[in-house]
TORDREN-233926 format. One record per residue: residue in one letter; x, y, z of N, C-alpha, C in turn; residue number from 1. Coordinates in pm, whole numbers. Atoms other than C-alpha are relative to their C-alpha. Layout:
# residues N
[A; [X; Y; Z]; [X; Y; Z]; [X; Y; Z]; NUM]
...
This chain:
# residues 205
[M; [133; -18; 54]; [10233; -10812; -8282]; [1; -24; -150]; 1]
[G; [6; 36; 139]; [10115; -10919; -8624]; [-43; 114; -91]; 2]
[L; [37; -97; 104]; [10016; -10744; -8944]; [-128; 75; 36]; 3]
[Y; [128; -65; -31]; [9658; -10678; -8832]; [18; 103; 111]; 4]
[A; [-13; -88; -115]; [9755; -10526; -8495]; [87; 121; -28]; 5]
[E; [-97; -108; 21]; [10043; -10315; -8627]; [-29; 88; -121]; 6]
[R; [24; -79; 120]; [9912; -10199; -8963]; [-149; 24; -26]; 7]
[I; [141; -15; 39]; [9545; -10267; -9030]; [-80; 68; 110]; 8]
[F; [78; -57; -109]; [9399; -10187; -8686]; [33; 148; 22]; 9]
[P; [-27; -144; -12]; [9588; -9854; -8647]; [-58; 81; -116]; 10]
[W; [59; -69; 116]; [9476; -9760; -8999]; [-150; 17; 19]; 11]
[L; [144; -8; -25]; [9114; -9838; -8906]; [-30; 104; 107]; 12]
[M; [25; -95; -108]; [9136; -9638; -8583]; [20; 145; -46]; 13]
[E; [-26; -135; 49]; [9279; -9337; -8763]; [-115; 53; -84]; 14]
[R; [107; -40; 92]; [8980; -9335; -8998]; [-140; -20; 59]; 15]
[S; [131; 26; -59]; [8701; -9416; -8753]; [-17; 82; 127]; 16]
[D; [16; -91; -113]; [8678; -9112; -8528]; [-113; 98; -32]; 17]
[P; [113; -85; 38]; [8326; -8971; -8583]; [-9; 124; 88]; 18]
[D; [12; -127; -71]; [8223; -8624; -8470]; [-45; -19; 145]; 19]
[E; [46; 23; -137]; [8045; -8763; -8162]; [117; -35; 91]; 20]
[L; [-115; 37; -82]; [8367; -8921; -8036]; [97; 116; 15]; 21]
[K; [-86; -118; -12]; [8568; -8607; -8113]; [-51; 93; 108]; 22]
[A; [59; -85; -104]; [8326; -8411; -7897]; [22; -59; 138]; 23]
[E; [-24; 66; -128]; [8362; -8669; -7619]; [145; 18; 44]; 24]
[R; [-143; -18; -32]; [8741; -8650; -7636]; [27; 142; 47]; 25]
[Y; [-19; -140; -36]; [8731; -8272; -7624]; [-48; 26; 143]; 26]
[A; [54; -17; -135]; [8510; -8280; -7314]; [87; -69; 104]; 27]
[A; [-78; 79; -96]; [8727; -8545; -7148]; [132; 67; 36]; 28]
[V; [-132; -60; -27]; [9055; -8353; -7180]; [-9; 144; 48]; 29]
[S; [14; -144; -25]; [8912; -8008; -7104]; [48; 41; 138]; 30]
[D; [-43; -34; -136]; [9005; -8026; -6733]; [147; -33; 26]; 31]
[A; [-141; 32; -17]; [9365; -8134; -6792]; [81; 127; 26]; 32]
[T; [-86; -113; -33]; [9633; -7907; -6647]; [144; -46; 14]; 33]
[G; [-141; 24; -29]; [10008; -7880; -6614]; [65; -106; -86]; 34]
[E; [-67; 111; 67]; [10226; -8177; -6703]; [-97; -117; -7]; 35]
[A; [101; 104; 19]; [9993; -8440; -6851]; [63; -126; -56]; 36]
[L; [-39; 131; 54]; [10045; -8811; -6916]; [-124; -65; -59]; 37]
[E; [110; 75; 63]; [9819; -8990; -7163]; [44; -144; -18]; 38]
[I; [-32; 142; 6]; [9818; -9368; -7131]; [-72; -63; -118]; 39]
[G; [61; 64; 116]; [9757; -9573; -7446]; [-48; 102; -101]; 40]
[V; [35; -116; 83]; [9768; -9276; -7680]; [-57; -38; -135]; 41]
[G; [54; 42; 129]; [9678; -9479; -7988]; [54; 82; -115]; 42]
[T; [-42; -77; 117]; [9686; -9270; -8305]; [24; 147; 31]; 43]
[G; [-18; -141; -35]; [9713; -8942; -8113]; [-124; 84; -25]; 44]
[A; [124; -70; 33]; [9348; -8850; -8170]; [-34; 110; 99]; 45]
[N; [35; -100; -101]; [9338; -8645; -7849]; [90; 123; -2]; 46]
[F; [-97; -108; -6]; [9636; -8420; -7917]; [-60; 136; -35]; 47]
[A; [56; -127; 46]; [9434; -8155; -8097]; [-98; 61; 99]; 48]
[H; [104; -46; -91]; [9189; -8124; -7806]; [53; 51; 133]; 49]
[Y; [-52; -43; -129]; [9424; -8041; -7519]; [-14; 150; 19]; 50]
[P; [18; -143; -25]; [9350; -7704; -7355]; [133; 70; 29]; 51]
[S; [-121; -79; -24]; [9600; -7424; -7301]; [51; -12; 143]; 52]
[T; [-44; 21; -139]; [9613; -7514; -6930]; [103; -112; 12]; 53]
[V; [-100; 106; 3]; [9836; -7809; -7028]; [131; 56; -55]; 54]
[T; [-129; -54; 42]; [10204; -7719; -7053]; [79; -99; -86]; 55]
[A; [-71; 102; 78]; [10333; -8049; -7195]; [-74; -132; 16]; 56]
[V; [65; 131; -1]; [10204; -8397; -7281]; [106; -108; -20]; 57]
[T; [-76; 123; 22]; [10385; -8727; -7237]; [-101; -107; -37]; 58]
[A; [96; 98; 51]; [10213; -9001; -7434]; [69; -135; -12]; 59]
[I; [-61; 133; 2]; [10285; -9372; -7386]; [-89; -97; -75]; 60]
[E; [75; 91; 87]; [10182; -9643; -7631]; [92; -118; -38]; 61]
[P; [-85; 115; 31]; [10311; -10002; -7686]; [7; -34; -149]; 62]
[S; [8; 43; 139]; [10212; -10040; -8054]; [84; 88; -92]; 63]
[R; [-80; -76; 96]; [10463; -9937; -8319]; [-88; 66; -106]; 64]
[G; [89; -55; 101]; [10184; -9889; -8571]; [-76; 121; 50]; 65]
[M; [68; -115; -58]; [9993; -9657; -8339]; [97; 116; 18]; 66]
[N; [-98; -105; -21]; [10310; -9464; -8253]; [37; 72; -129]; 67]
[T; [-28; -63; 129]; [10380; -9403; -8620]; [-103; 107; -32]; 68]
[R; [107; -97; 25]; [10044; -9229; -8654]; [-3; 110; 104]; 69]
[A; [-4; -101; -105]; [10077; -9050; -8322]; [109; 104; -26]; 70]
[R; [-106; -96; 33]; [10403; -8893; -8439]; [-49; 103; -100]; 71]
[R; [57; -94; 96]; [10213; -8738; -8729]; [-103; 91; 68]; 72]
[A; [109; -75; -63]; [9922; -8630; -8508]; [50; 107; 97]; 73]
[R; [-43; -96; -102]; [10134; -8444; -8253]; [26; 138; -58]; 74]
[A; [-12; -132; 62]; [10180; -8163; -8505]; [-123; 86; 24]; 75]
[Q; [123; -73; -26]; [9820; -8068; -8418]; [-6; 55; 142]; 76]
[A; [3; -42; -140]; [9902; -8012; -8051]; [56; 140; 16]; 77]
[A; [-44; -136; -26]; [9948; -7662; -7914]; [113; 5; 102]; 78]
[M; [-107; 6; -100]; [10207; -7779; -7660]; [94; -115; -36]; 79]
[P; [-93; 110; 31]; [10512; -8010; -7667]; [-60; -135; 36]; 80]
[V; [46; 137; -24]; [10427; -8381; -7695]; [120; -93; -11]; 81]
[R; [-108; 99; 0]; [10678; -8650; -7601]; [-62; -137; -9]; 82]
[L; [51; 135; 19]; [10604; -9000; -7730]; [97; -101; 60]; 83]
[V; [-81; 103; -66]; [10727; -9297; -7526]; [-57; -136; -37]; 84]
[A; [43; 137; 29]; [10712; -9660; -7638]; [-3; -78; 131]; 85]
[G; [13; 74; -124]; [10579; -9859; -7345]; [-146; -22; 32]; 86]
[N; [138; 26; -36]; [10266; -9959; -7158]; [-29; 49; 141]; 87]
[G; [43; -57; -127]; [10064; -9842; -6861]; [25; -87; 120]; 88]
[Q; [-18; 91; -112]; [10140; -10147; -6650]; [137; 15; 66]; 89]
[S; [-133; -25; -55]; [10501; -10037; -6597]; [47; 135; -52]; 90]
[L; [-29; -134; 49]; [10529; -9662; -6637]; [143; 40; 34]; 91]
[P; [-140; -33; -24]; [10893; -9550; -6678]; [20; 145; 45]; 92]
[F; [-5; -137; -49]; [10843; -9229; -6480]; [10; -1; 152]; 93]
[A; [-14; -11; -145]; [10927; -9115; -6129]; [-135; 23; 66]; 94]
[S; [123; -23; -76]; [10660; -9108; -5863]; [-27; 150; 11]; 95]
[G; [39; -139; -14]; [10466; -8783; -5844]; [45; 90; -113]; 96]
[S; [-53; -76; 114]; [10566; -8669; -6194]; [-104; 87; -70]; 97]
[F; [99; -62; 88]; [10233; -8555; -6341]; [-115; 64; 78]; 98]
[D; [117; -69; -54]; [9954; -8311; -6266]; [-129; -69; -43]; 99]
[T; [119; 64; 56]; [9708; -8500; -6485]; [41; -129; -70]; 100]
[V; [-14; 123; 79]; [9688; -8858; -6612]; [-133; -25; -68]; 101]
[L; [121; 22; 78]; [9440; -8937; -6888]; [-6; -143; -49]; 102]
[A; [28; 134; 52]; [9290; -9276; -6971]; [-129; 8; -80]; 103]
[L; [114; -22; 88]; [9062; -9240; -7270]; [-15; -119; -94]; 104]
[F; [24; 121; 78]; [8919; -9560; -7421]; [124; -89; -3]; 105]
[V; [-120; 84; -8]; [9221; -9754; -7299]; [-8; -105; 110]; 106]
[L; [11; 99; -108]; [9133; -9929; -6970]; [-84; -120; -40]; 107]
[C; [74; 114; 53]; [8902; -10152; -7173]; [93; -101; -67]; 108]
[T; [-89; 82; 83]; [9202; -10290; -7363]; [124; -49; 74]; 109]
[I; [-123; 36; -71]; [9501; -10295; -7128]; [-18; -134; 71]; 110]
[P; [17; 133; -60]; [9562; -10656; -7011]; [-21; 1; 151]; 111]
[D; [9; -2; -146]; [9596; -10559; -6645]; [-38; 141; 45]; 112]
[P; [39; -136; -39]; [9390; -10248; -6566]; [29; 33; 146]; 113]
[E; [-28; -25; -141]; [9443; -10291; -6192]; [144; 49; 18]; 114]
[Q; [-139; -42; -11]; [9821; -10265; -6230]; [20; 136; -64]; 115]
[T; [-10; -131; 67]; [9784; -9974; -6472]; [-52; 111; 91]; 116]
[L; [52; -101; -90]; [9569; -9785; -6223]; [91; 19; 122]; 117]
[S; [-97; -12; -108]; [9820; -9860; -5947]; [118; 86; -42]; 118]
[E; [-109; -82; 53]; [10096; -9715; -6164]; [-44; 145; -21]; 119]
[T; [54; -135; 16]; [9874; -9417; -6246]; [2; 75; 133]; 120]
[R; [2; -61; -135]; [9829; -9349; -5875]; [141; 38; 43]; 121]
[R; [-139; -27; -41]; [10206; -9368; -5825]; [56; 124; -67]; 122]
[V; [-65; -109; 74]; [10303; -9117; -6096]; [-75; 132; 12]; 123]
[L; [73; -125; -22]; [10033; -8862; -6007]; [58; 76; 119]; 124]
[K; [-32; -84; -115]; [10124; -8569; -5786]; [-112; -15; 104]; 125]
[P; [102; 18; -103]; [9937; -8574; -5451]; [-131; 72; -28]; 126]
[D; [121; -75; 32]; [9692; -8312; -5577]; [-39; -14; -147]; 127]
[G; [26; 18; 143]; [9680; -8446; -5934]; [-134; -66; -26]; 128]
[S; [129; 54; 41]; [9381; -8572; -6130]; [16; -109; -105]; 129]
[L; [18; 100; 104]; [9296; -8884; -6326]; [-127; 36; -77]; 130]
[L; [116; -25; 85]; [9065; -8804; -6619]; [-25; -124; -83]; 131]
[F; [29; 125; 70]; [8886; -9097; -6778]; [-123; 14; -88]; 132]
[L; [113; 15; 93]; [8652; -9174; -7066]; [8; -142; -51]; 133]
[E; [-9; 143; 30]; [8571; -9543; -7110]; [-138; -57; -34]; 134]
[H; [122; 78; 16]; [8307; -9769; -7257]; [7; -120; 93]; 135]
[V; [0; 99; -108]; [8202; -10019; -6991]; [-122; -91; -14]; 136]
[S; [114; 92; -3]; [7957; -10296; -6911]; [-130; 78; 10]; 137]
[A; [126; -75; 8]; [7606; -10176; -6994]; [-89; -25; 121]; 138]
[P; [89; 19; -114]; [7341; -10125; -6724]; [-122; -87; -32]; 139]
[E; [117; 77; 39]; [7073; -10311; -6922]; [36; -149; -12]; 140]
[P; [-34; 143; 2]; [7073; -10690; -6866]; [7; -59; -141]; 141]
[G; [0; 55; 135]; [6987; -10766; -7230]; [125; 38; -78]; 142]
[V; [-122; -44; 68]; [7277; -10558; -7361]; [122; -70; 59]; 143]
[R; [-113; 69; -64]; [7514; -10713; -7105]; [12; -144; -49]; 144]
[R; [-6; 137; 52]; [7419; -11061; -7227]; [65; -2; -137]; 145]
[W; [-62; -6; 132]; [7510; -10963; -7581]; [147; 37; 8]; 146]
[Q; [-141; -34; -18]; [7833; -10806; -7461]; [81; -124; 36]; 147]
[R; [-72; 123; -40]; [7933; -11134; -7295]; [12; -97; -117]; 148]
[R; [-3; 92; 114]; [7842; -11333; -7608]; [101; 44; -105]; 149]
[I; [-81; -52; 110]; [8028; -11108; -7848]; [145; 23; 41]; 150]
[E; [-133; -42; -46]; [8330; -11027; -7633]; [116; -84; -53]; 151]
[P; [-115; 75; 50]; [8553; -11321; -7740]; [41; 39; -143]; 152]
[V; [-30; -43; 137]; [8525; -11216; -8105]; [44; 145; -2]; 153]
[W; [-31; -143; -4]; [8533; -10845; -8023]; [145; 25; 43]; 154]
[K; [-138; -18; -47]; [8864; -10883; -7838]; [100; -25; -112]; 155]
[R; [-89; 25; 113]; [9020; -11025; -8152]; [-4; 115; -100]; 156]
[I; [14; -111; 94]; [8882; -10749; -8372]; [63; 128; 57]; 157]
[G; [-46; -122; -65]; [8969; -10477; -8121]; [133; -10; 69]; 158]
[C; [-134; 16; -57]; [9315; -10604; -8029]; [-1; 4; 153]; 159]
[G; [5; 14; -144]; [9218; -10694; -7673]; [-109; 78; 69]; 160]
[C; [105; -83; -60]; [8926; -10456; -7618]; [-109; -87; 63]; 161]
[H; [105; 71; -73]; [8680; -10585; -7355]; [-129; 82; -2]; 162]
[L; [131; -65; -3]; [8308; -10508; -7352]; [-63; 1; 138]; 163]
[T; [72; 26; -125]; [8226; -10611; -6995]; [73; 48; 125]; 164]
[R; [-72; -44; -119]; [8469; -10435; -6764]; [-79; 104; 81]; 165]
[D; [59; -97; -92]; [8344; -10244; -6460]; [111; 96; 42]; 166]
[T; [-117; -87; -20]; [8605; -9971; -6487]; [-21; 96; 117]; 167]
[E; [27; -91; -112]; [8436; -9741; -6236]; [40; -64; 132]; 168]
[S; [-38; 70; -122]; [8479; -10000; -5962]; [150; -19; 9]; 169]
[K; [-145; 20; 1]; [8838; -10067; -6066]; [72; 127; 42]; 170]
[I; [-62; -127; -37]; [8922; -9698; -6031]; [-9; 21; 151]; 171]
[A; [18; -16; -145]; [8779; -9687; -5678]; [86; -101; 77]; 172]
[D; [-77; 105; -68]; [8947; -10015; -5581]; [150; 27; -4]; 173]
[A; [-143; -30; 13]; [9284; -9876; -5694]; [46; 113; 91]; 174]
[G; [-39; -104; -95]; [9278; -9609; -5426]; [-31; 141; -46]; 175]
[F; [42; -131; 47]; [9108; -9324; -5611]; [-137; 35; 58]; 176]
[E; [133; -54; -34]; [8818; -9107; -5503]; [-54; 67; -126]; 177]
[V; [61; -60; 119]; [8592; -9031; -5799]; [-63; 133; 42]; 178]
[T; [46; -134; -36]; [8526; -8656; -5787]; [-112; 48; -90]; 179]
[S; [113; -31; 89]; [8292; -8631; -6086]; [-14; -114; -99]; 180]
[I; [22; 107; 98]; [8131; -8882; -6320]; [-135; 18; -67]; 181]
[D; [123; 6; 78]; [7872; -8893; -6594]; [-8; -139; -62]; 182]
[R; [24; 131; 59]; [7720; -9219; -6718]; [-113; 15; -101]; 183]
[Y; [101; -26; 104]; [7530; -9222; -7047]; [27; -85; -124]; 184]
[W; [-13; 67; 129]; [7470; -9377; -7387]; [51; 96; -105]; 185]
[L; [-33; -73; 123]; [7651; -9251; -7694]; [-115; -19; -97]; 186]
[T; [121; 7; 82]; [7374; -9171; -7938]; [20; -71; -132]; 187]
[K; [-23; 54; 134]; [7541; -9299; -8254]; [83; -127; 0]; 188]
[A; [-83; 121; -8]; [7745; -9595; -8130]; [-89; -123; 16]; 189]
[P; [73; 124; -28]; [7631; -9959; -8131]; [-19; -19; 150]; 190]
[R; [30; 11; -142]; [7469; -10048; -7800]; [106; -78; 78]; 191]
[I; [-98; 82; -73]; [7737; -10305; -7714]; [122; 81; 43]; 192]
[V; [-112; -87; -41]; [7996; -10022; -7694]; [-49; 140; 34]; 193]
[G; [55; -134; -10]; [7761; -9730; -7637]; [-15; 55; 140]; 194]
[W; [13; -50; -136]; [7745; -9708; -7256]; [138; 43; 50]; 195]
[V; [-132; -53; -36]; [8029; -9484; -7136]; [-7; 71; 135]; 196]
[I; [-18; -83; -119]; [8157; -9319; -6822]; [108; 103; -32]; 197]
[R; [-98; -106; 19]; [8342; -8988; -6825]; [10; 78; 130]; 198]
[G; [-10; -71; -125]; [8483; -8817; -6521]; [144; 23; 44]; 199]
[S; [-131; -29; -58]; [8772; -8739; -6291]; [10; -65; 136]; 200]
[A; [-26; 59; -132]; [8930; -8886; -5980]; [131; 53; 54]; 201]
[R; [-124; -40; -65]; [9199; -8802; -5731]; [43; -111; 95]; 202]
[V; [-50; 101; -93]; [9416; -9010; -5503]; [-73; 17; 133]; 203]
[A; [73; -5; -126]; [9212; -9097; -5195]; [95; 21; 115]; 204]
[T; [-84; -28; -116]; [9346; -8970; -4866]; [-59; -63; 126]; 205]
């Protein structure tokens, strides 16, 4: 990865976490329990929000620049945090290792979300939960048109971030049963990234 991806983009992410997103992160992690795995941890912005029901967090992230900041951020966590350099498409963990897996604003960016969700399903315990918070393709046709137009440039600015993914369908197609979901606009975000889904899923039986 180049200078922008490893230094400038992580610096921008560390400084662009408004109160609205902090509240969303807090809500998204509030149902996490036991041994938790966070995929694509970024700068570690979620560490401070984990509830006391979580006993330990394993956080995986491919970017060296993001990991540098995540190492600093883990001091805010109330439980042990283990940082692992790697990506969600090939999780270096045994099957059935985690009670909770979290994907927060990451399935939009990962090159192969289908493989990542397959790996997520593998490492979850049979009664475990996937918690997700993602910006996705907007429900309004006019906004979707702008998302498609802007996406090629946006992916370069956002280091691979897509604006048009249907992540809810991908979760279901990967063998999960969505157990709760909210769909809504963020009030202070640009419309092209403002439609989000937040919820939980379990392995379908």
